[in-house]
VOPAGU-2260 file (C-alpha; in pm, 1 decimal, decimal comma):
REM VOPAGU-2260
SITE   aa  ch    i         X         Y         Z
SITE  VAL   A    0      25,1     -22,7      -5,0
SITE  PHE   A    1     274,7     223,1      94,9
SITE  ALA   A    2     486,0     170,6    -218,6
SITE  GLN   A    3     159,5     196,4    -435,6
SITE  MET   A    4      90,0     537,4    -222,4
SITE  LEU   A    5     437,0     656,2    -378,6
SITE  LEU   A    6     360,6     518,2    -686,4
SITE  ASN   A    7      52,2     722,1    -720,2
SITE  LYS   A    8     235,8    1043,6    -616,7
SITE  GLY   A    9     111,6    1061,6    -273,6
SITE  GLU   A   10    -238,6     928,9    -325,7
SITE  TRP   A   11    -403,1     622,7    -179,3
SITE  ARG   A   12    -753,9     553,2    -327,1
SITE  GLY   A   13    -848,4     919,6    -335,5
SITE  VAL   A   14    -701,2    1014,5     -37,4
SITE  ARG   A   15    -407,5    1294,7     -34,8
SITE  VAL   A   16    -127,1    1120,5     222,3
SITE  LEU   A   17     186,6    1282,8      83,8
SITE  SER   A   18     225,9    1606,8    -154,1
SITE  PRO   A   19     342,7    1537,9    -515,4
SITE  LEU   A   20     607,1    1770,4    -442,9
SITE  THR   A   21     705,6    1580,1    -113,8
SITE  VAL   A   22     726,5    1286,2    -315,5
SITE  GLU   A   23     971,1    1400,5    -580,6
SITE  ARG   A   24    1172,0    1537,3    -324,3
SITE  MET   A   25    1223,0    1233,6    -126,5
SITE  THR   A   26    1314,7    1054,9    -451,4
SITE  GLU   A   27    1576,0    1293,8    -607,2
SITE  ILE   A   28    1933,6    1197,8    -581,8
SITE  TYR   A   29    2088,1    1507,9    -359,6
SITE  PRO   A   30    2446,0    1556,9    -403,3
SITE  LYS   A   31    2649,1    1236,6    -413,8
SITE  VAL   A   32    2889,1    1193,1    -107,2
SITE  GLY   A   33    3144,3     942,0    -163,9
SITE  GLY   A   34    2953,0     730,8    -438,1
SITE  SER   A   35    2618,7     707,8    -242,7
SITE  GLY   A   36    2318,7     812,0    -459,3
SITE  ARG   A   37    2030,8     865,0    -205,7
SITE  GLY   A   38    1731,1    1079,6    -139,8
SITE  LEU   A   39    1526,0    1123,8     152,8
SITE  GLY   A   40    1540,0     791,4     268,1
SITE  TRP   A   41    1558,3     613,7     -46,5
SITE  ASP   A   42    1849,1     413,9    -218,7
SITE  LEU   A   43    1868,4     601,0    -598,4
SITE  ASP   A   44    2222,5     527,0    -708,2
SITE  SER   A   45    2433,2     364,2    -455,4
SITE  ASP   A   46    2653,5      95,8    -387,8
SITE  TYR   A   47    2333,8    -105,3    -208,3
SITE  ALA   A   48    2109,3     -15,3    -551,6
SITE  THR   A   49    2189,5    -391,6    -658,9
SITE  VAL   A   50    1859,6    -464,7    -490,0
SITE  ARG   A   51    1743,3    -288,5    -803,6
SITE  GLY   A   52    1828,8    -598,9   -1035,0
SITE  ASP   A   53    1984,3    -480,0   -1374,8
SITE  LEU   A   54    1618,2    -427,0   -1543,0
SITE  PHE   A   55    1473,7    -148,1   -1329,3
SITE  GLY   A   56    1555,7     160,0   -1475,0
SITE  PRO   A   57    1731,2     489,2   -1369,5
SITE  THR   A   58    1402,7     656,7   -1191,3
SITE  SER   A   59    1363,9     347,9   -1002,7
SITE  TYR   A   60    1443,4     378,2    -611,6
SITE  GLY   A   61    1422,9     140,0    -296,2
SITE  HIS   A   62    1575,9      53,3      69,3
SITE  SER   A   63    1685,8    -260,1     198,2
SITE  GLY   A   64    1745,7    -360,4     527,4
SITE  TYR   A   65    2005,0    -550,2     728,2
SITE  THR   A   66    1801,2    -896,8     786,5
SITE  GLY   A   67    1752,7    -891,2     404,6
SITE  THR   A   68    1413,8    -692,4     334,4
SITE  SER   A   69    1425,6    -475,5      79,1
SITE  VAL   A   70    1198,4    -248,5    -127,9
SITE  TRP   A   71    1212,3     -88,3    -448,4
SITE  ILE   A   72     942,4     127,9    -672,0
SITE  ASP   A   73     955,0     159,5   -1021,5
SITE  PRO   A   74     780,3     481,6   -1133,1
SITE  GLU   A   75     840,0     376,5   -1495,9
SITE  THR   A   76     642,2      52,1   -1513,0
SITE  GLN   A   77     425,0     120,2   -1199,4
SITE  THR   A   78     586,3    -162,8    -994,3
SITE  SER   A   79     685,1    -234,6    -649,7
SITE  VAL   A   80     905,4    -522,1    -518,7
SITE  VAL   A   81     889,2    -597,7    -184,6
SITE  PHE   A   82    1114,5    -917,7      -5,1
SITE  LEU   A   83    1064,2   -1020,3     353,3
SITE  THR   A   84    1342,3   -1220,4     475,8
SITE  ASN   A   85    1513,3   -1292,0     798,7
SITE  ARG   A   86    1889,5   -1353,5     660,4
SITE  VAL   A   87    2039,1   -1346,1    1014,2
SITE  HIS   A   88    1800,8   -1635,6    1163,1
SITE  PRO   A   89    1953,8   -1871,2    1273,2
SITE  ASP   A   90    2327,3   -1746,1    1275,2
SITE  ASP   A   91    2349,4   -1413,2    1136,9
SITE  LYS   A   92    2566,2   -1565,1     878,7
SITE  GLY   A   93    2343,5   -1570,5     564,3
SITE  ASP   A   94    2411,5   -1381,0     252,0
SITE  ILE   A   95    2082,0   -1246,3     100,0
SITE  ILE   A   96    2262,0    -958,8    -162,7
SITE  ALA   A   97    2251,0   -1191,2    -478,0
SITE  LEU   A   98    1920,7   -1301,4    -429,5
SITE  ARG   A   99    1770,4    -962,6    -356,5
SITE  SER   A  100    1897,9    -858,1    -725,1
SITE  LYS   A  101    1773,9   -1177,6    -839,5
SITE  VAL   A  102    1390,1   -1141,6    -767,2
SITE  ALA   A  103    1384,0    -783,5    -869,2
SITE  ASN   A  104    1491,2    -928,9   -1214,8
SITE  VAL   A  105    1238,9   -1149,2   -1171,0
SITE  VAL   A  106     970,3    -960,4   -1153,5
SITE  ALA   A  107    1102,6    -679,6   -1376,4
SITE  ALA   A  108    1136,9    -913,8   -1645,2
SITE  SER   A  109     756,2   -1034,4   -1572,5
SITE  ILE   A  110     640,9    -675,2   -1697,9
SITE  ARG   A  111     829,5    -604,1   -1955,3
SITE  VAL   A  112     635,8    -612,8   -2308,3
SITE  LYS   A  113     844,8    -758,4   -2558,7
């Protein structure tokens, strides 16, 4: 629901939650510092942007968490991917980075019109 509200430029089912300007400001790249292209709370083009996979475009944005969770939102295709996982169970040695990228690629590939 939250991702769809952002895709709707701040509106959900006819209710304005955020202004379009707020969504725009949240999802624009602020000056890159040390290779980090981030918006306000969102990853747009940083070292962690591998979560987007190889198919979502440059206007897509998202966020990832330590336990392997991620959300990626693509305004171009009106698509969002929410990946909920717990890589720290049972021993905090799981590596989920490559899997998150593959999940994003599967979703992006499934919506592309060829």
